[in-house]
C-alpha positions in Angstrom: 31.3 -183.5 -84.1 31.2 -185.9 -81.1 30.8 -184.0 -77.9 30.1 -187.0 -75.7 33.7 -188.3 -76.1 32.6 -191.9 -76.8 34.7 -193.9 -79.2 33.3 -196.9 -81.0 35.9 -199.3 -82.4 35.2 -201.7 -85.2 35.9 -205.5 -84.9 34.6 -208.6 -86.8 31.5 -208.6 -84.6 30.1 -205.3 -85.8 31.8 -204.9 -89.2 31.8 -208.2 -91.1 33.2 -208.4 -94.6 33.2 -211.0 -97.3 35.1 -211.1 -100.6 34.5 -213.7 -103.3 36.3 -214.2 -106.6 36.0 -216.8 -109.3 37.2 -217.2 -112.9 36.7 -219.9 -115.6 38.7 -220.2 -118.8 37.0 -221.9 -121.7 38.9 -222.9 -124.9 37.3 -221.7 -128.1 38.9 -222.5 -131.6 42.5 -221.4 -130.8 41.5 -218.7 -128.3 40.2 -218.6 -124.8 37.1 -217.0 -123.3 37.4 -216.0 -119.6 34.4 -215.5 -117.4 34.8 -214.1 -114.0 32.9 -212.8 -110.9 34.1 -210.7 -108.0 31.9 -209.8 -105.1 32.5 -207.6 -102.0 30.1 -207.4 -99.1 30.7 -204.9 -96.3 28.5 -204.3 -93.3 28.8 -202.0 -90.3 26.6 -201.6 -87.2 27.8 -199.5 -84.3 26.1 -196.9 -82.1 22.8 -197.1 -84.0 24.5 -196.5 -87.4 24.0 -199.2 -90.0 25.8 -199.4 -93.4 25.6 -202.1 -96.0 27.7 -202.0 -99.2 27.4 -204.6 -101.9 29.6 -204.6 -105.0 29.4 -207.1 -107.8 31.7 -207.2 -110.8 31.4 -209.5 -113.8 34.2 -210.1 -116.3 34.2 -211.4 -119.9 37.5 -211.6 -121.6 38.8 -212.9 -124.9 42.5 -214.0 -125.4 44.2 -215.1 -128.5 47.9 -216.0 -129.0 49.5 -214.4 -132.0 52.5 -215.8 -133.8 55.1 -213.5 -135.3 56.7 -214.5 -138.6 60.3 -213.3 -139.1 61.9 -212.8 -142.5 
């Protein structure tokens, strides 16, 4: 553990983050194709410790509207 008793607090200067998200819907013969991207970048730098975490997520979706026929 920490025996020196020093606390290091995080703030936007030493722990910047960035989140991005985007989607596009394209019509396709009575249906829709959805393409999306989500990105998350986190960095930390304090007391000589550095951490970088990058996450990327890609999405491909297919949506079709169904009609119910009632008797």
